[in-house]
LUMDOGU-582068 format. One record per residue: residue in three letters; x, y, z of N, C-alpha, C, O in turn. Coordinates in steps of 0.02 Angstrom, whole numbers, padded with zeros to 5 digits, always signed. Layout:
BEGIN
AlaXYZXYZXYZXYZ/...
END
This chain:
BEGIN
Met+00609+00324+00725+00601+00281+00785+00550+00282+00801+00523+00336+00792/Lys+00511+00229+00831+00448+00242+00845+00427+00186+00889+00445+00129+00873/Thr+00398+00194+00933+00372+00157+01003+00318+00145+00986+00284+00177+00946/Glu+00297+00073+01027+00233+00052+00998+00182+00041+01077+00211+00059+01129/Glu+00133+00021+01083+00065+00013+01137+00016-00003+01075+00017+00008+01015/Arg-00031-00037+01127-00096-00051+01113-00149-00025+01127-00161+00006+01178/Ser-00198-00039+01068-00254+00008+01092-00329-00038+01127-00336-00098+01135/Pro-00362+00000+01138-00417-00037+01194-00434-00112+01141-00453-00165+01167/Ala-00426-00106+01071-00457-00167+01043-00400-00199+01012-00395-00225+00956/Gly-00355-00192+01062-00286-00243+01064-00254-00240+00998-00218-00288+00983/Ser-00261-00183+00946-00226-00168+00892-00161-00116+00921-00165-00072+00964/Ile-00079-00147+00867-00053-00078+00879-00032-00019+00855-00030-00003+00796/Ile-00015+00017+00904-00018+00105+00875+00051+00117+00872+00098+00101+00908/Tyr+00048+00149+00823+00130+00147+00803+00117+00250+00822+00066+00280+00805/Arg+00178+00285+00861+00198+00343+00847+00250+00374+00842+00291+00382+00887/His+00255+00397+00773+00328+00408+00759+00323+00494+00754+00276+00532+00742/Gln+00392+00505+00770+00427+00554+00773+00457+00578+00706+00494+00544+00670/Pro+00431+00653+00691+00457+00680+00630+00512+00656+00609+00560+00647+00647/Ser+00514+00639+00532+00564+00630+00489+00622+00667+00464+00612+00724+00442/Asn+00696+00636+00464+00733+00694+00436+00786+00667+00397+00847+00675+00394/His+00732+00626+00361+00789+00565+00305+00788+00646+00250+00747+00690+00236/Ser+00878+00625+00228+00882+00648+00186+00846+00641+00100+00827+00587+00077/Phe+00842+00689+00073+00837+00674-00029+00846+00626-00080+00884+00632-00128/Thr+00798+00564-00061+00842+00513-00112+00798+00505-00173+00739+00488-00178/Phe+00853+00525-00228+00814+00519-00297+00810+00466-00320+00855+00424-00314/Ala+00758+00456-00349+00709+00378-00364+00690+00384-00436+00657+00434-00450/Gln+00701+00352-00472+00686+00346-00561+00635+00282-00559+00647+00235-00521/Ala+00582+00282-00599+00526+00246-00608+00543+00183-00631+00585+00175-00675/Asn+00510+00135-00601+00529+00049-00637+00472+00027-00680+00422-00001-00656/Glu+00482+00042-00751+00447+00020-00809+00421-00039-00809+00362-00042-00827/Val+00444-00083-00795+00413-00167-00792+00359-00150-00732+00301-00159-00750/Ser+00366-00129-00668+00298-00128-00630+00260-00089-00652+00201-00106-00650/Ile+00276-00018-00682+00203+00011-00702+00169-00011-00777+00113-00002-00801/Asp+00219-00038-00797+00183-00094-00850+00138-00150-00822+00106-00172-00870/Leu+00126-00174-00780+00103-00238-00746+00028-00206-00694-00030-00222-00682/Ile+00076-00153-00677+00014-00119-00620-00034-00098-00680-00092-00117-00686/Ser-00005-00062-00718-00087-00026-00757-00118-00075-00819-00160-00055-00859/Gln-00081-00157-00820-00134-00201-00844-00179-00206-00800-00237-00191-00813/His-00161-00229-00741-00199-00260-00679-00233-00207-00684-00286-00225-00710/Val-00235-00150-00674-00304-00070-00668-00343-00080-00725-00402-00062-00721/Glu-00318-00111-00790-00351-00082-00822-00389-00146-00825-00447-00131-00838/Lys-00384-00217-00818-00425-00281-00810-00470-00262-00778-00526-00253-00802/His-00450-00248-00698-00502-00259-00657-00551-00193-00639-00608-00201-00617/Ile-00528-00137-00649-00557-00058-00659-00574-00041-00735-00629-00056-00758/Gly-00540-00018-00761-00563+00013-00833-00515+00021-00854-00466+00005-00822/Pro-00509+00050-00921-00453+00109-00949-00442+00162-00906-00480+00200-00877/Ile-00362+00155-00910-00322+00227-00901-00327+00283-00933-00290+00284-00981/Gln-00354+00323-00926-00362+00389-00964-00319+00425-00962-00305+00453-01015/Ala-00273+00444-00893-00227+00483-00866-00188+00463-00843-00193+00402-00833/Val-00119+00498-00817-00080+00495-00761-00045+00548-00753-00010+00573-00797/Phe-00054+00576-00678-00011+00612-00658+00035+00598-00626+00042+00564-00575/His+00080+00635-00666+00174+00614-00668+00209+00649-00615+00184+00704-00605/Glu+00253+00638-00581+00278+00648-00543+00373+00670-00613+00399+00641-00661/Val+00391+00752-00562+00439+00787-00625+00503+00735-00567+00535+00686-00585/Ile+00503+00762-00513+00565+00744-00462+00532+00695-00405+00482+00708-00372/Ser+00574+00635-00401+00543+00588-00361+00583+00585-00287+00643+00598-00290/Asp+00558+00571-00225+00595+00564-00161+00578+00498-00154+00524+00479-00177/Leu+00635+00443-00110+00610+00382-00098+00585+00352-00149+00628+00318-00176/Ile+00524+00347-00179+00488+00316-00237+00482+00367-00299+00478+00428-00297/His+00482+00329-00345+00439+00384-00413+00369+00340-00408+00359+00280-00408/Leu+00322+00402-00403+00258+00405-00383+00219+00422-00433+00213+00483-00433/Asp+00188+00395-00476+00135+00408-00517+00060+00400-00489+00052+00361-00442/Ile-00002+00438-00519-00067+00432-00490-00107+00422-00574-00111+00460-00622/Leu-00133+00349-00561-00151+00326-00612-00251+00344-00630-00302+00315-00609/Phe-00246+00377-00656-00341+00415-00669-00394+00363-00717-00379+00367-00776/Val-00458+00308-00700-00470+00303-00709-00532+00332-00719-00572+00340-00673/Ala-00542+00344-00764-00645+00385-00778-00712+00353-00757-00729+00295-00767/Pro-00739+00392-00733-00823+00348-00727-00847+00331-00791-00822+00345-00846/Thr-00889+00305-00780-00927+00265-00823-01001+00246-00802-01023+00247-00745/Lys-01036+00228-00859-01136+00237-00833-01118+00188-00790-01129+00208-00733/Glu-01086+00110-00792-01093+00075-00746-01051+00075-00672-01064+00046-00619/Arg-00990+00127-00693-00975+00153-00642-00951+00213-00627-00894+00230-00645/Asn-01005+00268-00579-01024+00316-00602-00957+00364-00534-00972+00409-00495/Tyr-00903+00338-00541-00852+00379-00489-00792+00361-00512-00781+00311-00545/Ile-00735+00419-00486-00673+00431-00532-00625+00379-00490-00610+00392-00431/Thr-00605+00330-00517-00549+00302-00476-00462+00295-00481-00432+00269-00527/Leu-00439+00320-00431-00366+00356-00446-00329+00314-00397-00334+00316-00336/Ile-00291+00276-00431-00226+00221-00389-00157+00238-00391-00127+00267-00437/Thr-00134+00218-00336-00045+00244-00337-00021+00197-00401-00056+00160-00436/Cys+00057+00210-00406+00085+00163-00455+00152+00185-00441+00173+00236-00469/Gly+00197+00142-00389+00227+00167-00384+00264+00133-00294+00312+00095-00286/Met+00222+00163-00245+00228+00129-00219+00271+00071-00175+00308+00075-00126/Ser+00251+00020-00213+00277-00062-00213+00330-00038-00246+00349-00082-00284/Asn+00367+00013-00250+00436-00004-00283+00495-00033-00240+00537-00072-00262/Ile+00492-00009-00177+00527-00022-00128+00478-00059-00071+00418-00054-00081/Ser+00502-00100-00007+00461-00157+00033+00470-00107+00085+00519-00072+00098/Met+00410-00109+00112+00380-00101+00179+00417-00130+00247+00447-00183+00252/Thr+00408-00085+00295+00463-00131+00368+00386-00162+00393+00338-00133+00419/Val+00395-00217+00378+00338-00261+00418+00351-00328+00455+00392-00372+00443/Pro+00303-00323+00506+00316-00347+00571+00321-00445+00549+00309-00471+00494/Asp+00343-00477+00615+00351-00537+00579+00286-00567+00559+00235-00538+00578/Gly+00281-00638+00511+00223-00671+00505+00193-00612+00452+00133-00621+00441/Ala+00219-00557+00420+00181-00522+00382+00213-00485+00311+00205-00432+00280/Glu+00262-00558+00304+00319-00533+00260+00279-00560+00146+00309-00560+00092/Asp+00216-00573+00162+00173-00566+00112+00160-00497+00086+00128-00491+00034/Phe+00179-00450+00114+00117-00409+00125+00177-00338+00130+00156-00285+00153/Arg+00231-00343+00111+00266-00307+00118+00271-00240+00045+00304-00189+00034/Tyr+00221-00278+00012+00223-00211-00053+00169-00205-00091+00151-00247-00132/Ala+00133-00137-00075+00084-00100-00068+00051-00046-00105+00081+00004-00086/Glu-00005-00022-00157-00032+00024-00194-00093+00043-00168-00135-00001-00157/Leu-00105+00097-00156-00165+00124-00136-00215+00153-00200-00196+00162-00258/Met-00287+00164-00173-00322+00184-00220-00381+00218-00160-00398+00208-00101/Ile-00399+00265-00222-00479+00304-00171-00525+00326-00252-00512+00326-00312/Cys-00571+00340-00215-00613+00340-00255-00671+00408-00256-00707+00415-00206/Leu-00676+00449-00307-00703+00515-00297-00757+00527-00346-00750+00511-00405/Pro-00818+00559-00320-00859+00572-00354-00853+00596-00425-00805+00632-00438/Ala-00894+00581-00471-00867+00613-00551-00869+00675-00569-00844+00700-00620/Ser-00906+00706-00518-00889+00769-00526-00833+00814-00501-00829+00875-00510/Trp-00775+00761-00460-00727+00801-00428-00676+00835-00471-00658+00798-00517/Glu-00642+00902-00470-00632+00933-00512-00556+00893-00526-00541+00860-00476/Leu-00508+00888-00578-00438+00871-00578-00407+00896-00626-00386+00866-00675/Ser-00402+00957-00615-00347+00973-00681-00304+01026-00636-00326+01046-00582/Glu-00236+01050-00664-00191+01090-00631-00235+01148-00580-00233+01146-00519/Glu-00273+01196-00619-00289+01235-00594-00340+01233-00531-00351+01280-00493/Ser-00368+01168-00528-00430+01154-00475-00377+01100-00412-00398+01082-00357/Phe-00312+01085-00439-00259+01065-00380-00234+01130-00342-00195+01124-00294/Lys-00260+01201-00369-00228+01263-00317-00257+01273-00271-00245+01319-00232/Ser-00317+01218-00263-00348+01232-00199-00348+01158-00191-00350+01111-00232/Glu-00345+01162-00101-00349+01109-00067-00398+01068-00043-00393+01009-00023/Glu-00455+01110-00048-00532+01059-00062-00525+01029-00119-00515+00972-00098/Asn-00521+01024-00199-00480+00967-00244-00453+00925-00220-00480+00873-00203/Tyr-00358+00945-00207-00320+00917-00194-00309+00870-00139-00274+00820-00147/Trp-00336+00884-00082-00318+00839-00021-00325+00753-00035-00281+00713-00023/Pro-00374+00742-00056-00362+00663-00071-00291+00652-00119-00240+00625-00097/Ile-00298+00674-00178-00219+00672-00204-00154+00668-00174-00109+00628-00182/Arg-00162+00734-00124-00113+00733-00054-00116+00665-00043-00078+00626-00071/Ser-00173+00642+00009-00187+00591+00047-00124+00506+00026-00081+00470+00050/Leu-00182+00524-00059-00101+00468-00106-00050+00471-00074-00026+00443-00025/Lys-00033+00521-00120+00057+00533-00090+00103+00535-00041+00162+00518-00042/Thr+00052+00570+00022+00096+00559+00063+00087+00489+00099+00125+00469+00144/Leu+00045+00461+00082+00019+00394+00134+00095+00329+00084+00134+00290+00112/Ala+00090+00338+00033+00112+00296-00012+00197+00294+00017+00230+00245+00033/Arg+00213+00352+00015+00266+00347+00049+00282+00346+00121+00340+00342+00142/Phe+00226+00350+00160+00228+00376+00252+00269+00306+00261+00321+00308+00294/Pro+00252+00254+00236+00285+00164+00282+00378+00169+00244+00424+00130+00258/His+00379+00227+00199+00460+00214+00167+00492+00248+00208+00547+00224+00225/Glu+00476+00301+00232+00512+00385+00265+00508+00357+00329+00553+00382+00364/Tyr+00456+00294+00377+00464+00308+00463+00472+00228+00450+00450+00191+00494/Lys+00500+00200+00397+00511+00120+00415+00489+00088+00455+00516+00065+00505/Thr+00411+00081+00430+00344+00052+00464+00304+00002+00384+00334-00024+00336/Trp+00244+00006+00397+00203-00035+00341+00129-00013+00377+00114-00004+00436/Leu+00075-00007+00292+00025-00014+00298-00026-00071+00271-00018-00103+00219/Tyr-00081-00077+00319-00126-00137+00285-00191-00121+00307-00203-00076+00347/Ala-00238-00161+00277-00320-00151+00308-00324-00152+00387-00296-00184+00432/Gly-00384-00093+00383-00380-00091+00457-00316-00022+00490-00323+00004+00546/His-00289-00014+00468-00229+00045+00509-00263+00099+00470-00268+00114+00411/Thr-00287+00126+00539-00280+00218+00514-00208+00255+00533-00155+00241+00561/Ile-00241+00312+00500-00187+00367+00486-00206+00440+00502-00234+00469+00454/Pro-00196+00486+00571-00245+00541+00562-00195+00583+00525-00136+00570+00513/Asn-00218+00618+00514-00199+00707+00477-00168+00755+00504-00190+00810+00520/Asn-00098+00728+00511-00051+00788+00559-00064+00776+00637-00106+00739+00662/Asn-00024+00811+00664-00055+00794+00744-00009+00863+00775+00052+00874+00775/Pro-00062+00899+00798-00152+00883+00816-00181+00866+00759-00168+00895+00706/Val-00230+00811+00765-00278+00815+00710-00300+00878+00702-00303+00926+00740/Glu-00322+00865+00620-00349+00938+00583-00366+00897+00516-00342+00846+00490/Pro-00440+00959+00492-00471+00909+00429-00424+00915+00372-00370+00943+00376/Tyr-00446+00889+00326-00413+00890+00275-00407+00957+00231-00358+00969+00196/Ala-00461+00997+00236-00498+01055+00195-00526+01080+00217-00549+01048+00264/Lys-00554+01155+00211-00603+01186+00234-00652+01191+00225-00697+01226+00248/Asn-00648+01148+00180-00724+01113+00137-00752+01043+00188-00812+01026+00188/Thr-00707+01013+00223-00732+00969+00266-00709+00944+00315-00649+00958+00318/Lys-00728+00907+00366-00711+00887+00429-00692+00815+00437-00669+00789+00488/Leu-00705+00789+00382-00638+00723+00377-00580+00723+00410-00567+00783+00408/Ser-00537+00699+00439-00448+00697+00458-00418+00642+00473-00378+00639+00520/Gly-00430+00597+00439-00408+00523+00451-00437+00499+00392-00488+00519+00366/Met-00390+00441+00366-00403+00390+00332-00365+00318+00353-00309+00306+00376/Met-00438+00265+00331-00414+00196+00351-00422+00162+00287-00465+00166+00243/Leu-00353+00116+00297-00358+00054+00243-00419+00019+00255-00447-00012+00301/Thr-00428+00036+00194-00485-00061+00188-00482-00091+00112-00459-00070+00059/Leu-00512-00144+00131-00499-00188+00063-00527-00170-00001-00581-00141+00008/Pro-00510-00175-00071-00546-00146-00107-00606-00171-00135-00607-00221-00171/Thr-00682-00121-00112-00736-00145-00141-00794-00143-00220-00842-00173-00244/Thr-00736-00071-00237-00767-00058-00321-00756-00109-00360-00808-00125-00388/Val-00716-00138-00373-00691-00166-00427-00726-00240-00458-00761-00279-00426/Gln-00717-00244-00489-00769-00305-00507-00752-00382-00480-00798-00424-00483/Ser-00708-00395-00462-00670-00467-00447-00612-00432-00371-00552-00440-00374/Pro-00648-00390-00300-00597-00396-00285-00554-00442-00258-00499-00418-00245/Lys-00564-00535-00238-00489-00523-00217-00471-00550-00264-00432-00593-00246/Glu-00481-00549-00347-00417-00552-00392-00377-00492-00397-00318-00486-00416/Phe-00426-00439-00370-00398-00378-00381-00344-00377-00312-00302-00422-00313/Phe-00343-00353-00281-00302-00374-00195-00242-00393-00207-00197-00364-00176/Thr-00225-00446-00256-00148-00449-00257-00144-00465-00320-00185-00495-00355/Leu-00079-00438-00339-00044-00455-00430+00022-00460-00400+00056-00430-00358/Pro+00025-00529-00452+00105-00554-00427+00162-00507-00480+00155-00503-00541/Ile+00206-00482-00448+00246-00451-00507+00318-00485-00514+00351-00476-00565/Leu+00337-00517-00470+00412-00562-00475+00407-00622-00432+00376-00619-00379/Pro+00434-00674-00449+00449-00718-00371+00445-00700-00329+00484-00652-00328/Gly+00407-00708-00258+00420-00671-00209+00399-00600-00167+00401-00577-00110/Lys+00378-00578-00239+00346-00511-00252+00266-00504-00265+00243-00530-00316/Glu+00229-00477-00227+00166-00483-00219+00131-00419-00205+00121-00394-00150/Val+00116-00401-00253+00084-00320-00250+00017-00332-00204-00009-00387-00212/His-00009-00298-00168-00077-00279-00138-00112-00230-00152-00082-00177-00139/Phe-00164-00223-00172-00204-00148-00161-00263-00138-00107-00313-00175-00105/Phe-00248-00071-00055-00290-00059-00022-00326+00022-00074-00310+00057-00122/Asn-00383+00014-00022-00444+00078-00048-00432+00113+00035-00437+00090+00092/Leu-00413+00180+00007-00415+00242+00063-00503+00260+00077-00548+00262+00035/Met-00507+00272+00155-00594+00275+00172-00579+00354+00220-00541+00353+00268/Pro-00610+00410+00203-00585+00463+00229-00625+00443+00305-00671+00403+00309/Leu-00597+00481+00362-00630+00451+00412-00627+00531+00456-00588+00578+00451/Tyr-00686+00521+00500-00707+00602+00552-00641+00549+00612-00626+00490+00614/Asn-00617+00612+00653-00579+00602+00707-00630+00568+00780-00612+00554+00837/Ser-00667+00566+00760-00729+00527+00807-00720+00446+00790-00706+00406+00835/Glu-00727+00429+00729-00747+00384+00712-00672+00340+00729-00667+00284+00754/Met-00624+00381+00709-00554+00353+00717-00521+00319+00784-00476+00278+00793/Ser-00565+00358+00827-00548+00357+00914-00603+00300+00918-00572+00249+00935/Phe-00677+00284+00910-00713+00219+00911-00673+00151+00869-00684+00096+00895/Lys-00646+00152+00832-00602+00107+00787-00541+00086+00847-00530+00029+00868/Leu-00518+00128+00860-00452+00114+00927-00501+00066+00978-00490+00007+00989/Lys-00554+00105+01005-00589+00086+01052-00610+00003+01034-00590-00042+01071/His-00649-00009+00977-00687-00061+00963-00662-00102+00909-00695-00149+00888/Gly-00602-00086+00883-00560-00110+00818-00608-00077+00763-00657-00040+00770/Ser-00565-00113+00684-00603-00077+00629-00651-00133+00611-00692-00105+00574/Asp-00666-00187+00616-00719-00222+00604-00800-00197+00610-00848-00207+00572/Ala-00795-00161+00674-00839-00143+00722-00875-00078+00679-00932-00064+00660/Leu-00807-00049+00676-00831+00015+00613-00829+00005+00554-00831+00061+00527/Leu-00826-00041+00511-00844-00060+00477-00935-00053+00473-00968-00021+00433/Glu-00961-00097+00531-01017-00117+00520-01032-00060+00545-01093-00066+00538/Lys-01023+00012+00577-01053+00060+00586-01068+00111+00524-01115+00148+00513/Leu-00987+00091+00479-01014+00139+00419-01063+00116+00358-01097+00153+00322/Asp-01058+00039+00356-01093+00019+00333-01167+00018+00325-01192+00030+00270/Lys-01212+00003+00387-01263+00049+00411-01301+00102+00394-01360+00107+00377/Ala-01240+00155+00405-01237+00231+00398-01238+00233+00325-01234+00289+00301/Gly-01245+00163+00266-01251+00192+00196-01179+00205+00169-01169+00200+00109/Val-01136+00219+00204-01057+00270+00207-01013+00215+00126-00974+00171+00142/Thr-01021+00223+00078-00987+00218+00032-00908+00228+00028-00886+00271+00067/Pro-00858+00192-00017-00801+00200-00036-00796+00269-00082-00746+00305-00083/Ile-00832+00276-00104-00849+00347-00143-00826+00416-00085-00869+00435-00045/Val-00771+00444-00086-00765+00512-00066-00836+00547-00029-00880+00546-00072/Asp-00853+00566+00013-00910+00652+00021-00879+00672+00065-00884+00639+00117/Pro-00852+00710+00066-00830+00782+00101-00882+00812+00149-00866+00853+00192/Gly-00936+00793+00142-00987+00818+00195-01042+00754+00237-01094+00758+00271/Arg-00999+00698+00213-01045+00639+00243-01055+00621+00316-01005+00611+00350/Lys-01106+00618+00336-01112+00585+00429-01074+00579+00454-01027+00578+00415/Asn-01062+00574+00495-01024+00554+00531-01032+00517+00582-01031+00551+00634/Thr-01043+00437+00594-01061+00380+00606-01058+00386+00689-01093+00354+00728/Cys-01011+00432+00707-00977+00442+00773-00990+00486+00806-00973+00489+00865/Lys-01035+00547+00766-01024+00601+00813-01052+00604+00890-01036+00645+00934/Lys-01102+00543+00896-01130+00559+00959-01095+00493+01014-01124+00474+01065/Trp-01023+00463+00988-01003+00438+01034-00939+00488+01071-00899+00529+01050/Leu-00955+00457+01137-00902+00509+01184-00831+00492+01203-00785+00526+01223/Gly-00840+00405+01184-00762+00371+01211-00708+00369+01186-00679+00316+01175/Leu-00683+00428+01172-00638+00453+01131-00576+00437+01192-00571+00440+01253/Phe-00526+00415+01119-00471+00363+01140-00425+00398+01183-00376+00369+01207/
END
């Protein structure tokens, strides 16, 4: 169950109760995997590894790994499987029922089975997996401009950062953002790709007060890029209008 209210900026706020869904075994959709993989390789680069799930709840979710290059000196991780089932969208948003998520990490980020034992390394991957299941578990949806805090009450993702939430943004690190954003899978089914931008709690509060466009402008002026930086500048550190 969820209730709706409006932020000062006019966007709907969804407050979700803890989920009590029972485990639902999910299998991979090989057709979607092939189409999404081809789309990623066309617009970003070769997929050099896949982080597979052994047992999947609700959706079978893999993480595609695109390695850094000289021209694109950062890691790109993309979910593959979130779009296996549709999200619960409001009236008028039926074209955006299917989505996948991506996040960009510095080229030096540790991505190994051993490094994943440390939350300081694993939290971006955990965020991808958690948020990919979030709309299916809570019968809701995710779209550009939506912000999702880490836990309630809000807490940092790991000990090495004070970042504590995510905002979905349109992908800008690909060669052709408009072409990459939409992938037709079947007649009536288009998958849309969104980037995850980690935020500080005060930045999420600023967004609720002033809207996502105002926050994106602040981030851009401060030189914040889609590449995750656990210690980056807080663009709203001095802002006291917490919502």
